[in-house]
C-alpha positions as CSV (number, residue, x, y, z in Angstrom):
1,M,2.0,-24.2,45.8
2,V,-0.5,-22.8,43.1
3,G,-3.3,-24.8,42.9
4,R,-4.8,-26.0,39.7
5,S,-8.2,-24.0,40.1
6,N,-6.2,-21.0,41.1
7,K,-3.9,-21.6,38.0
8,R,-7.3,-21.7,35.6
9,Q,-8.4,-18.4,37.4
10,I,-5.2,-16.7,36.5
11,A,-5.1,-17.9,33.1
12,I,-8.8,-16.9,32.5
13,A,-7.8,-13.4,34.0
14,I,-4.9,-13.2,32.0
15,A,-7.3,-13.9,28.9
16,F,-9.6,-11.2,29.8
17,L,-6.8,-8.7,29.9
18,A,-5.6,-9.7,26.5
19,I,-9.1,-9.2,25.4
20,A,-9.5,-5.9,27.3
21,S,-6.4,-4.5,25.9
22,R,-7.2,-5.7,22.4
23,I,-10.7,-3.7,22.8
24,D,-8.9,-0.8,24.4
25,A,-6.6,-0.7,21.1
26,A,-9.2,-1.4,18.4
27,V,-9.6,1.1,15.6
28,E,-12.9,2.2,14.2
29,L,-13.0,2.7,10.3
30,G,-14.2,5.4,8.4
31,I,-17.2,3.0,7.1
32,D,-18.0,2.3,11.3
33,V,-17.9,6.1,11.9
34,L,-20.4,6.4,9.0
35,E,-22.6,3.7,10.2
36,Q,-23.0,5.0,13.5
37,S,-24.0,8.3,11.8
38,N,-26.8,6.4,10.1
39,Y,-25.0,7.5,6.8
40,A,-26.3,10.8,7.1
41,M,-23.8,12.6,4.8
42,L,-25.2,10.0,1.9
43,H,-29.1,10.7,2.6
44,G,-31.0,12.1,-0.1
45,K,-28.1,11.2,-2.7
46,R,-27.2,8.9,-5.5
47,V,-24.1,7.3,-4.3
48,G,-21.2,5.4,-6.4
49,L,-18.5,3.4,-4.5
50,V,-15.1,2.7,-5.3
51,T,-14.6,-0.6,-4.0
52,N,-13.0,-3.9,-3.8
53,Q,-12.8,-7.0,-1.5
54,T,-10.9,-4.9,1.3
55,S,-14.2,-2.7,1.8
56,I,-15.4,-4.0,4.9
57,D,-16.1,-2.8,8.1
58,S,-14.3,-3.7,11.3
59,H,-17.2,-6.5,11.7
60,G,-16.7,-7.6,8.1
61,N,-19.7,-6.4,6.6
62,R,-19.3,-5.3,3.1
63,T,-19.3,-1.6,2.4
64,R,-21.4,-2.4,-0.7
65,V,-23.9,-4.1,0.8
66,L,-24.4,-1.9,3.6
67,L,-24.6,1.1,1.6
68,R,-27.1,-0.9,-0.8
69,E,-29.3,-1.5,2.3
70,H,-29.1,2.0,3.9
71,C,-28.2,4.3,1.0
72,N,-29.1,4.8,-2.7
73,L,-26.2,3.1,-4.0
74,V,-26.3,3.2,-7.9
75,A,-23.0,2.0,-9.1
76,L,-19.6,0.6,-8.3
77,Y,-16.1,1.0,-9.3
78,T,-13.1,-1.3,-9.0
79,P,-9.5,-0.7,-9.4
80,E,-6.4,-3.1,-10.1
81,H,-6.9,-6.5,-9.1
82,G,-10.8,-6.2,-9.7
83,L,-13.9,-6.4,-7.5
84,D,-12.6,-9.5,-5.8
85,G,-8.5,-8.7,-5.6
86,K,-7.8,-11.9,-7.5
87,E,-6.5,-10.8,-11.0
88,K,-2.7,-10.5,-11.4
89,A,-0.8,-7.6,-10.9
90,G,-0.9,-5.7,-14.5
91,R,-3.5,-7.5,-15.8
92,Y,-6.6,-5.6,-17.3
93,V,-9.7,-6.0,-15.6
94,K,-13.3,-6.2,-17.5
95,S,-16.6,-4.0,-15.9
96,R,-19.1,-6.9,-14.9
97,R,-22.1,-7.2,-13.0
98,D,-21.8,-7.7,-9.2
99,P,-23.4,-10.9,-8.2
100,V,-23.8,-9.5,-4.5
101,T,-25.4,-6.0,-5.4
102,G,-26.7,-6.5,-9.0
103,L,-24.8,-3.4,-9.5
104,T,-22.5,-2.6,-12.2
105,A,-18.8,-2.7,-11.3
106,Y,-17.0,-0.5,-13.6
107,S,-13.2,-1.2,-14.0
108,L,-10.9,1.2,-13.6
109,Y,-8.2,-0.8,-14.6
110,G,-8.8,-1.7,-18.3
111,P,-9.4,0.6,-21.2
112,T,-10.1,4.2,-19.0
113,R,-8.0,4.4,-15.6
114,K,-10.7,7.4,-14.2
115,P,-14.3,7.0,-14.4
116,T,-15.7,8.3,-17.5
117,P,-18.6,11.1,-17.8
118,S,-21.0,8.3,-18.4
119,M,-19.9,6.0,-15.6
120,L,-20.9,8.6,-13.5
121,R,-24.0,10.0,-15.0
122,G,-27.0,9.7,-12.2
123,V,-24.3,9.7,-9.1
124,D,-24.1,12.6,-6.7
125,V,-21.4,11.4,-4.6
126,L,-18.7,9.0,-5.1
127,V,-17.0,7.4,-1.8
128,F,-13.9,5.8,-1.9
129,D,-13.4,2.8,0.6
130,I,-10.2,0.8,-0.1
131,Q,-7.4,-0.4,1.9
132,D,-4.2,0.5,0.6
133,I,-0.4,-0.2,1.7
134,G,1.2,2.8,2.4
135,C,3.6,2.5,-0.6
136,R,3.7,5.1,-3.7
137,S,3.8,2.4,-6.2
138,Y,0.7,0.7,-5.2
139,T,-1.8,2.0,-7.6
140,Y,-4.7,2.3,-5.2
141,I,-3.7,5.5,-4.2
142,S,-3.5,6.5,-7.9
143,T,-7.1,5.4,-8.6
144,M,-8.4,7.6,-5.6
145,A,-6.8,10.5,-7.4
146,K,-8.1,9.8,-10.9
147,C,-11.5,9.5,-9.2
148,M,-11.1,13.0,-7.5
149,E,-10.1,14.2,-10.7
150,A,-13.3,12.8,-12.4
151,A,-15.6,13.9,-9.5
152,A,-14.0,17.5,-9.9
153,E,-14.7,17.6,-13.5
154,S,-18.4,15.8,-13.3
155,H,-19.3,18.1,-10.2
156,V,-19.7,15.0,-8.2
157,E,-18.9,15.3,-4.4
158,F,-16.1,13.0,-3.1
159,V,-15.8,10.9,0.3
160,V,-13.3,9.1,1.2
161,L,-13.8,6.6,4.1
162,D,-10.4,6.4,6.0
163,R,-8.2,3.3,7.1
164,P,-5.1,2.7,8.5
165,N,-1.7,2.9,6.8
166,P,-0.5,-0.5,7.6
167,L,3.1,0.6,7.8
168,G,1.9,3.0,10.5
169,G,2.3,6.9,10.2
170,L,5.7,7.7,11.1
171,R,7.8,6.0,8.6
172,V,8.6,8.1,5.6
173,E,11.5,7.2,3.1
174,G,12.8,6.7,-0.2
175,P,13.4,8.9,-3.5
176,T,10.8,11.6,-4.3
177,V,9.3,10.8,-8.2
178,E,11.0,13.0,-10.8
179,R,8.7,14.5,-13.0
180,P,9.8,12.5,-16.3
181,W,8.4,9.5,-14.4
182,I,5.1,10.6,-12.9
183,S,3.0,7.5,-13.9
184,F,0.2,5.4,-12.7
185,V,2.5,3.6,-10.5
186,S,3.9,6.9,-9.2
187,Q,1.6,9.5,-9.7
188,F,2.5,12.3,-7.0
189,P,5.9,13.8,-6.0
190,I,6.0,12.2,-2.8
191,P,8.5,9.6,-1.2
192,Y,8.3,5.9,-2.0
193,V,7.0,5.5,1.8
194,H,4.6,8.3,2.5
195,G,3.6,7.5,6.1
196,M,-0.2,8.9,5.3
197,T,-3.4,7.4,5.4
198,V,-5.6,7.5,2.2
199,G,-7.9,10.1,3.7
200,E,-4.7,12.3,4.5
201,L,-3.1,11.9,1.3
202,A,-6.7,12.7,-0.4
203,Q,-6.5,16.3,1.5
204,M,-3.1,16.7,0.5
205,I,-3.7,16.0,-3.2
206,N,-6.6,18.0,-3.3
207,A,-4.8,21.0,-1.7
208,K,-1.8,20.8,-3.8
209,G,-3.6,20.9,-7.3
210,W,-2.0,17.4,-8.1
211,I,-5.3,16.5,-9.9
212,G,-5.4,19.8,-12.2
213,G,-8.2,20.9,-9.9
214,R,-10.1,20.5,-6.8
215,C,-12.8,18.4,-5.9
216,S,-15.6,18.7,-3.2
217,L,-13.6,16.5,-0.5
218,T,-14.8,15.0,2.5
219,V,-12.7,13.0,4.8
220,V,-14.6,10.5,7.3
221,P,-11.8,10.1,9.7
222,M,-11.0,6.9,11.8
223,R,-11.3,6.7,15.7
224,G,-8.6,5.1,17.8
225,W,-6.1,4.9,15.3
226,S,-2.7,6.8,15.9
227,R,0.9,7.1,14.2
228,N,2.5,4.5,15.8
229,L,0.0,1.7,15.0
230,T,1.0,-1.0,12.4
231,W,-1.9,-3.6,11.2
232,A,-1.1,-5.6,14.0
233,D,-1.9,-3.0,16.7
234,T,-5.5,-2.3,15.0
235,G,-7.5,-5.3,16.1
236,L,-8.8,-5.5,12.7
237,R,-8.7,-8.5,10.6
238,W,-6.4,-8.6,7.2
239,V,-8.0,-9.0,4.0
240,P,-5.5,-9.7,1.3
241,T,-5.4,-6.3,-1.0
242,S,-4.1,-8.2,-3.8
243,P,-2.6,-11.7,-4.3
244,N,0.9,-11.2,-3.4
245,I,-0.1,-9.1,-0.1
246,P,-1.4,-11.8,1.8
247,R,-0.8,-10.8,5.3
248,G,-0.8,-7.3,7.2
249,S,2.9,-7.7,7.7
250,S,3.3,-8.0,3.8
251,P,3.7,-4.5,3.0
252,F,6.8,-4.0,4.7
253,Y,8.4,-6.6,2.7
254,Y,6.9,-5.2,-0.4
255,V,8.9,-2.1,0.5
256,A,11.9,-3.8,0.7
257,T,12.0,-6.0,-2.3
258,G,9.3,-4.9,-4.7
259,M,10.9,-2.4,-6.8
260,V,14.0,-5.1,-6.6
261,G,11.8,-7.9,-8.3
262,E,10.8,-5.3,-11.3
263,L,14.3,-6.2,-12.9
264,S,15.0,-9.4,-14.7
265,G,17.2,-11.9,-12.5
266,P,16.2,-11.4,-9.2
267,E,13.1,-13.2,-7.4
268,T,11.0,-12.1,-4.8
269,G,8.6,-14.8,-4.1
270,I,5.8,-14.0,-5.9
271,G,3.3,-16.5,-6.6
272,G,4.4,-18.2,-3.6
273,Y,3.4,-18.6,0.3
274,A,5.7,-15.8,1.1
275,P,5.8,-13.1,-1.5
276,F,8.6,-10.4,-1.2
277,E,10.0,-12.2,2.0
278,M,13.0,-13.2,-0.1
279,I,15.6,-12.3,-2.6
280,S,17.5,-14.6,-4.9
281,A,19.1,-15.3,-8.1
282,K,20.9,-17.6,-10.3
283,W,24.3,-15.9,-9.9
284,L,24.1,-15.2,-6.1
285,N,26.0,-17.2,-3.5
286,A,23.7,-17.7,-0.9
287,E,26.4,-17.4,2.2
288,R,28.1,-14.4,0.5
289,F,25.1,-12.6,0.1
290,T,23.4,-13.3,3.3
291,S,26.7,-12.4,4.7
292,Y,26.6,-9.0,3.1
293,L,23.1,-8.1,4.2
294,Q,23.7,-9.3,7.7
295,S,26.6,-6.7,7.6
296,L,24.6,-3.8,7.1
297,D,23.1,-4.2,10.5
298,M,19.7,-3.4,9.7
299,P,17.8,-3.1,12.9
300,G,15.0,-5.4,13.2
301,V,15.9,-7.2,10.1
302,V,17.2,-10.8,10.0
303,F,18.6,-12.6,6.9
304,Q,18.7,-16.2,6.7
305,E,20.3,-18.3,3.4
306,F,18.0,-19.7,1.0
307,Q,18.6,-22.1,-1.9
308,R,16.3,-23.8,-4.2
309,G,17.8,-25.4,-7.3
310,R,19.9,-23.1,-9.0
311,Q,18.3,-20.0,-7.1
312,Q,20.4,-18.9,-3.8
313,G,19.9,-15.8,-1.9
314,S,18.3,-14.6,1.5
315,L,15.0,-14.6,3.4
316,L,14.0,-11.6,5.1
317,R,12.1,-11.5,8.6
318,I,11.3,-8.1,9.3
319,D,10.0,-6.6,12.8
320,P,7.2,-3.9,11.8
321,K,8.2,-2.1,15.0
322,A,11.9,-1.7,14.0
323,P,13.2,1.6,12.4
324,A,15.0,0.0,9.7
325,D,14.9,2.0,6.5
326,L,13.4,-0.9,4.2
327,T,13.8,1.3,0.8
328,A,17.2,1.9,1.7
329,L,17.8,-2.0,2.1
330,G,16.4,-2.3,-1.3
331,V,19.1,0.1,-2.7
332,Y,21.8,-2.1,-1.1
333,M,20.4,-5.3,-2.5
334,L,20.6,-3.7,-6.0
335,A,23.9,-2.5,-5.4
336,E,25.0,-6.0,-4.1
337,L,22.9,-7.8,-7.0
338,H,24.7,-5.8,-9.4
339,R,28.0,-6.3,-8.3
340,S,27.6,-10.0,-8.1
341,S,26.2,-10.4,-11.7
342,G,29.2,-9.1,-13.3
343,S,27.8,-5.7,-13.5
344,T,25.1,-6.8,-16.0
345,L,22.0,-6.4,-13.9
346,F,20.6,-3.6,-15.8
347,R,21.7,-5.0,-18.8
348,R,19.9,-8.2,-18.8
349,T,16.6,-6.2,-18.4
350,S,14.3,-5.5,-21.5
351,R,13.7,-1.7,-22.1
352,S,10.0,-2.0,-21.1
353,K,10.9,-3.7,-17.6
354,L,13.4,-1.1,-17.4
355,D,11.1,1.8,-17.8
356,L,8.5,0.3,-15.2
357,F,11.4,-0.1,-12.6
358,F,12.2,3.6,-13.0
359,K,8.4,4.7,-12.9
360,V,8.5,2.6,-9.8
361,Y,11.5,4.1,-8.2
362,G,10.9,7.6,-9.5
363,S,14.0,8.1,-11.3
364,S,16.4,6.5,-13.9
365,A,19.5,8.1,-12.0
366,I,19.3,4.9,-10.1
367,R,20.9,3.0,-12.8
368,S,23.6,5.3,-13.7
369,Q,24.3,5.6,-9.8
370,I,24.8,1.7,-9.3
371,E,27.0,1.2,-12.7
372,R,29.4,4.1,-11.5
373,G,29.8,2.5,-8.2
374,I,28.2,5.2,-6.4
375,S,27.5,3.7,-2.9
376,P,24.4,3.1,-1.7
377,E,25.1,5.2,1.6
378,S,25.6,8.0,-1.1
379,I,22.3,7.3,-3.0
380,V,20.1,6.9,0.4
381,A,21.8,10.3,1.5
382,G,20.5,11.8,-1.6
383,W,16.9,11.5,-0.7
384,K,16.9,12.7,2.8
385,Q,16.6,16.2,2.3
386,N,13.4,15.7,0.2
387,V,12.3,13.3,2.8
388,A,12.5,16.2,5.4
389,N,10.6,18.4,3.1
390,F,7.9,16.1,2.5
391,R,7.4,15.3,6.1
392,Q,6.9,19.1,6.8
393,A,4.7,19.4,3.7
394,R,2.4,16.8,4.8
395,A,2.1,18.3,8.4
396,A,-1.0,20.4,7.6
397,F,-2.9,17.7,6.2
398,L,-2.4,14.8,9.0
399,L,-5.6,13.7,10.9
400,Y,-3.9,11.8,13.7
C-alpha cells in the first residue's frame, strides 16, 4: 500500500511536473521581447500606441504603462469597443483622456477609422499591440491596416508587437471576400479564418499593397509560439477582447455562429453568459434541429437541445483541437434555418442587416445559393480552391 506521506509526495511531484510543463509551453509576447531589449528600437522616438484592455505583457503589466515609463509615449489610439473594451459592437467610441497615462486616447471607431494627420503630428513611430481573434470580420485587423495606411502617408514608422492567434495557425477556412463587399468588417481578400498572427498579416497586407502603399513596418515576433497552439496552450491569461468574447475559447464559437447571428430571427446568446455558444429561433424545433446538426458528424463538436420560452435550438460544445470546419458549420446552420423557416430567413431580415451579413460573409451569392436549394456541401466546396490558393500565398509571410 502507498502511505499517506508518499501519496502527498507523489501529488507534489505531479503538481511540479504540471507547472514545469506549463512553463515549457509558455509563450513570450512581442511586448515581452520588446521589454527584454530594453525598448531599444523606440529610444529617442516619440511613440504612439494603438491599444486597448488586451494590451498587456505576459505578467499582466499594461503596455501603455510600460511605454510611458520607459519610452517617450505621446499618444494613444483605440479600436472598436474602446480603450477598456466595454462598448457594444458597432457603437461609436469618443476620444477621451486616459486616466492611467494622462494622454489623449484618440478613437479610431467614431468619425474616423484611420488616424488623421493631426492625430499623428509629433509621432515618429506608431506601435500596434492588440489581441485579435483570428477571424476576418473582427475589426481589430482592419484598424491595424488603417493605421498602417496612415503611417505610410505621414512617413511614420509602424511596429507590430505580435500576439497569438487564439484559433491557432493551422485553421484556414471559409469564403474569400468578393471586391463589392470589401468593408471594415472584411477589408482584405482573405478567407473568413486566415490562420495568421497580426504580425504575419501585417507583413502580407504591406507586401500585397492592400493599403494602397507600403509603410515602414517592423514586426516584433513572439518566442515559443507555434502554429499548432490554441490559446489554452500558451500559458497566457485571456483578457476579453470585447464584451462577447469573454474566454480564450470564444473565437471558435464566434466563427461557427457569428455570421448567422447577423440575420433577423436566429439568436446566438449575445449578451448572456455564453455568447455565440448556441443557435436558436422561435420557429425551430429543438429536437429536429439538434438531430440535423448531429447528423453532420462534425469532429469535436457536440450539440445539445436547448429551449427557453419560445426559443428552441442547440447548444454547442467545440473541442479547439478538433479539425471541424466551423465556417462550414455556419453554412449548414443557415441552410437548415432557411428550410425550417418556410424559406423566409432572408426575407425577414432588413436591407441594412442583409448588407452587413453579406459584408461579413464576403459575398451576396450565399443568399441565392441557399434560396435555390444548392446544398451546403456544394457551397463549401466552392471556396476550397481559394483557401488552397491563400495557404500558398500566405506562406512567404509566416513567422512561425
